[in-house]
C-alpha positions in Angstrom: 41.5 17.7 -78.5 40.3 15.1 -76.5 36.4 15.1 -76.3 34.1 12.8 -74.9 30.6 11.8 -76.4 27.9 12.1 -73.2 23.9 11.7 -73.5 21.7 13.0 -71.2 21.2 9.6 -69.6 24.8 9.8 -68.4 25.0 13.7 -67.8 21.7 12.8 -65.4 23.2 10.3 -63.6 26.6 11.5 -62.9 27.7 12.4 -59.2 30.8 14.1 -57.2 32.9 11.7 -55.4 35.2 12.3 -52.8 37.7 10.0 -53.4 41.1 9.5 -50.5 42.9 7.8 -53.2 42.9 10.2 -55.6 43.9 13.7 -53.3 46.5 11.2 -52.4 47.7 10.7 -55.8 47.3 14.4 -57.0 50.0 15.2 -53.8 51.9 12.9 -55.1 52.1 14.8 -58.5 52.5 17.8 -56.7 55.5 16.8 -54.7 57.1 15.5 -58.1 56.5 18.2 -59.9 57.4 20.8 -57.2 54.2 22.9 -58.4 52.4 24.8 -55.9 48.8 26.8 -56.7 48.5 28.7 -53.8 50.4 29.8 -50.8 49.2 27.2 -48.8 50.1 24.5 -51.0 53.6 26.1 -51.3 54.3 25.8 -47.3 53.1 21.7 -47.6 55.5 21.4 -50.5 58.1 23.2 -48.8 57.7 21.3 -45.7 57.4 17.7 -47.3 59.6 18.1 -50.0 62.6 16.9 -48.2 61.3 13.8 -46.9 59.6 13.3 -50.6 63.3 13.2 -51.9 64.9 11.0 -49.0 61.8 8.7 -49.6 62.5 8.5 -53.4 66.7 8.1 -52.4 65.8 5.0 -50.4 64.4 2.8 -52.8 66.8 2.6 -56.0 65.1 3.2 -59.2 61.8 4.2 -57.8 62.7 8.1 -59.0 62.7 6.8 -63.0 59.6 4.6 -62.1 57.2 7.6 -60.8 59.3 9.9 -63.5 57.8 7.1 -66.1 54.4 6.2 -64.4 53.5 10.0 -64.5 54.2 10.1 -68.1 56.9 12.5 -68.2 57.9 11.9 -71.7 54.1 11.6 -73.5 52.0 13.6 -71.1 50.3 9.9 -70.3 49.6 8.7 -66.8 49.6 5.1 -66.7 46.5 3.7 -66.5 47.2 1.4 -63.4 48.4 4.6 -61.4 44.9 6.1 -61.7 41.9 4.0 -61.4 38.9 4.8 -61.7 36.5 5.3 -58.3 33.9 3.1 -57.9 31.8 5.9 -57.0 30.9 4.1 -53.3 30.5 6.5 -50.6 32.9 6.5 -47.7 35.4 4.3 -49.9 38.6 4.4 -47.6 41.7 4.9 -48.6 43.0 1.8 -47.8 40.1 -0.2 -50.2 41.1 1.8 -53.2 44.3 1.3 -52.7 44.3 -2.3 -52.8 43.1 -1.8 -56.5 47.0 -0.5 -57.9 48.6 -3.2 -55.4 46.5 -6.1 -56.5 47.2 -5.0 -60.5 49.3 -7.9 -62.0 52.9 -7.3 -62.9 52.6 -7.9 -66.6 49.9 -5.5 -66.4 51.8 -2.4 -65.3 54.6 -2.7 -67.6 52.1 -2.7 -70.8 50.4 1.2 -69.0 54.0 2.2 -68.1 55.1 0.8 -71.9 52.4 3.3 -73.5 53.4 6.2 -70.1 57.0 6.1 -70.9 56.6 6.2 -74.9 58.2 3.0 -76.3 60.4 0.1 -74.5 60.9 0.1 -70.9 64.6 0.6 -69.6 66.2 -2.8 -67.5 65.2 -0.5 -64.7 61.9 -0.5 -65.0 61.1 -4.1 -65.4 62.0 -4.9 -61.8 58.7 -7.3 -60.3 56.6 -5.4 -58.0 56.4 -2.3 -59.9 52.3 -1.7 -58.7 53.7 -2.8 -54.9 56.2 -0.1 -55.2 54.0 2.6 -56.2 51.2 1.6 -53.8 53.8 2.1 -51.0 54.7 5.4 -52.0 51.5 6.3 -52.3 50.5 5.1 -49.0 53.8 7.5 -47.4 52.3 9.9 -48.7 48.9 9.3 -47.8 50.0 8.8 -44.1 53.0 11.9 -44.2 51.7 14.4 -45.8 47.5 13.9 -46.4 46.0 12.2 -43.2 47.1 14.9 -40.7 45.2 17.5 -42.6 42.5 14.9 -44.1 39.5 16.5 -41.8 40.2 20.1 -43.4 40.5 18.8 -46.7 37.9 17.2 -46.8 35.6 19.8 -45.4 37.1 21.7 -48.9 36.4 19.2 -50.9 32.9 19.2 -49.7 32.5 23.2 -50.3 33.4 22.4 -54.0 30.6 20.2 -54.1 28.5 22.3 -53.1 29.4 25.3 -55.0 29.4 23.0 -58.4 25.5 21.8 -57.4 25.0 25.1 -56.7 26.5 26.4 -60.3 24.2 23.1 -61.7 21.1 24.4 -60.8 21.8 27.7 -62.0 23.2 27.3 -65.2 22.8 24.2 -66.1 25.7 22.0 -67.1 27.7 23.9 -69.0 27.8 26.6 -66.1 28.9 23.8 -63.8 31.7 22.0 -66.0 33.3 25.1 -68.1 36.6 25.5 -66.4 36.5 22.3 -64.1 39.8 22.1 -65.5 42.1 23.2 -67.7 41.2 22.4 -71.4 37.7 21.4 -70.4 34.5 23.2 -71.4 31.0 22.0 -72.8 31.3 22.5 -76.7 27.5 21.5 -77.6 25.8 18.8 -79.2 26.2 16.5 -76.2 30.5 16.9 -76.4 32.4 17.4 -73.1 36.0 18.6 -74.1 38.3 17.0 -71.7 41.5 18.2 -72.6 43.2 20.4 -75.6 45.2 17.1 -76.4 45.0 15.6 -80.0 43.4 12.2 -78.5 40.5 10.4 -80.5 37.0 11.3 -78.9 35.4 8.8 -76.5 32.0 7.7 -76.8 30.8 7.7 -73.1 27.1 7.6 -73.8 25.8 4.9 -70.9 28.2 5.0 -68.8 29.0 6.3 -65.2 30.4 9.5 -65.2 32.2 10.7 -61.8 33.5 14.0 -60.9 36.2 13.6 -58.3 37.5 17.3 -56.6 41.0 17.3 -55.4 42.8 20.1 -53.7 45.8 19.9 -55.3 45.7 21.9 -58.4 46.7 18.7 -60.8 43.8 16.2 -62.5 43.1 13.8 -64.5 40.4 11.6 -66.2 40.3 7.7 -66.2 37.8 4.9 -67.1 37.3 1.6 -66.3 37.0 -0.5 -69.5 33.8 1.5 -71.0 31.2 1.5 -67.9 32.6 4.1 -65.7 35.0 7.3 -66.2 35.6 10.1 -63.9 37.2 13.8 -64.4 39.6 14.3 -61.5 40.2 17.9 -61.4 41.2 21.0 -58.5 38.9 21.8 -56.8 38.5 25.5 -55.6 39.5 25.6 -51.5 40.5 27.2 -48.9 43.6 26.3 -47.3 45.6 28.6 -48.2 43.3 31.8 -46.4 44.2 30.9 -42.6 45.1 34.1 -41.4 44.2 36.6 -44.3 42.1 39.7 -43.5 38.8 39.5 -45.3 38.5 43.5 -46.5 34.7 44.4 -45.2 33.6 48.1 -47.0 33.1 50.7 -44.5 29.3 50.8 -45.6 28.9 47.1 -45.5 30.5 46.7 -42.0 28.3 49.9 -40.7 24.6 48.4 -41.9 25.7 44.5 -40.7 28.6 45.2 -38.0 32.3 44.7 -39.4 32.3 41.1 -37.9 29.0 39.8 -39.4 30.2 41.6 -42.7 33.3 39.9 -42.5 31.5 36.3 -42.2 29.6 37.1 -45.3 32.2 38.5 -47.4 34.0 35.2 -46.8 31.1 32.9 -47.7 31.3 33.7 -51.7 32.5 30.1 -51.7 30.9 27.7 -49.5 32.7 27.2 -45.7 31.6 25.7 -42.4 31.6 26.9 -39.1 35.1 25.6 -38.2 36.3 27.4 -41.1 34.8 30.6 -40.8 36.4 30.7 -37.1 39.6 30.2 -38.1 39.4 32.9 -40.6 37.7 35.4 -38.9 39.3 34.9 -35.5 36.2 34.9 -34.0 35.2 32.1 -31.7 32.5 29.4 -32.6 29.8 31.2 -30.6 30.2 34.8 -32.3 30.5 32.5 -35.6 27.0 31.1 -35.1 25.2 34.3 -33.7 26.5 36.1 -37.1 25.3 33.0 -39.2 21.9 32.7 -37.6 20.5 36.2 -37.9 22.4 36.2 -41.9 20.3 33.0 -42.4 17.4 34.8 -40.7 18.2 37.4 -43.2 17.5 35.4 -46.3 21.4 36.6 -47.2 23.0 33.0 -46.1 21.7 29.4 -46.7 23.0 26.3 -45.5 23.4 22.6 -46.9 24.3 19.5 -45.3 27.0 17.3 -47.3 28.9 14.3 -46.2 30.1 15.1 -42.1 29.8 18.9 -42.9 27.3 21.8 -42.9 28.4 24.4 -45.3 27.0 27.8 -45.1 27.1 30.1 -48.7 25.7 33.5 -49.6 21.9 33.2 -51.2 21.7 36.0 -54.2 20.2 38.3 -51.9 23.5 38.2 -50.4 25.6 37.9 -53.7 23.6 41.5 -54.4 24.3 43.5 -51.0 28.4 42.4 -51.3 28.7 43.6 -54.8 27.1 46.7 -54.7 29.3 47.8 -52.0 31.8 48.0 -54.9 29.9 49.9 -57.0 29.1 53.0 -54.9 
């Protein structure tokens, strides 16, 4: 298994980062692998997969390049395709993409040899590999991610709030376990990052970043020895729009069905706009329900980035969970 040795200072200085490039890269992986983790992602995949296939067909050899860079044969992604975020707040997609586009051809080919697992065939030796991959990522971002980015960003920020709550309640082991498949805290300052047979890495003193994305994709990356990142699939609600929430009858009588429905949805942090979409209620109604729930101590709110997110308190959890015990 692959694991990292981490000291207390590295954990204390770690932070969550929103990365538009990571979201676009994870979306590219989903398109290429034709995988979807929930009905919402499946609908997104079905909507964009035909155009993605046309985009690959329009550039001879690009499909082979993508498969090689994604490590289809080795399960190792070419390093130049997944640069480690800088950790700067509000880094734009264009700023992040520049790191890929400016990669020297020789460096990209060296990374491809590792992800391909041997000498590269002639078709992968064409010049301009970083630029071709950057162009494809820009296409994925513009066509498939940017139109829904405000909503995606809210889901990502909600995941950060939830992880932060886990951290405050259960410590790092609680926050890190299950963050991505195969990832768990081993104790003795060791973080297992996957189940592959990779040698351990000593990262004490480095900057550690956690990067949530909405597709069910993930990877790790590092920039020399000073900055490491774990990209992981966040627990979001992009698939929940239009799905009715089951409100227990006793809870509905206590709070009113509409207000109880809002409380039920706040097991994971959500914004007011998300609640409006999920409940079908008007903005004013949702706002009034949230005010009552806040005053009763059943929910709390926290600003993160551009969003204000609401989530259940321990008292709110007890009230909801009690309905299933009756």
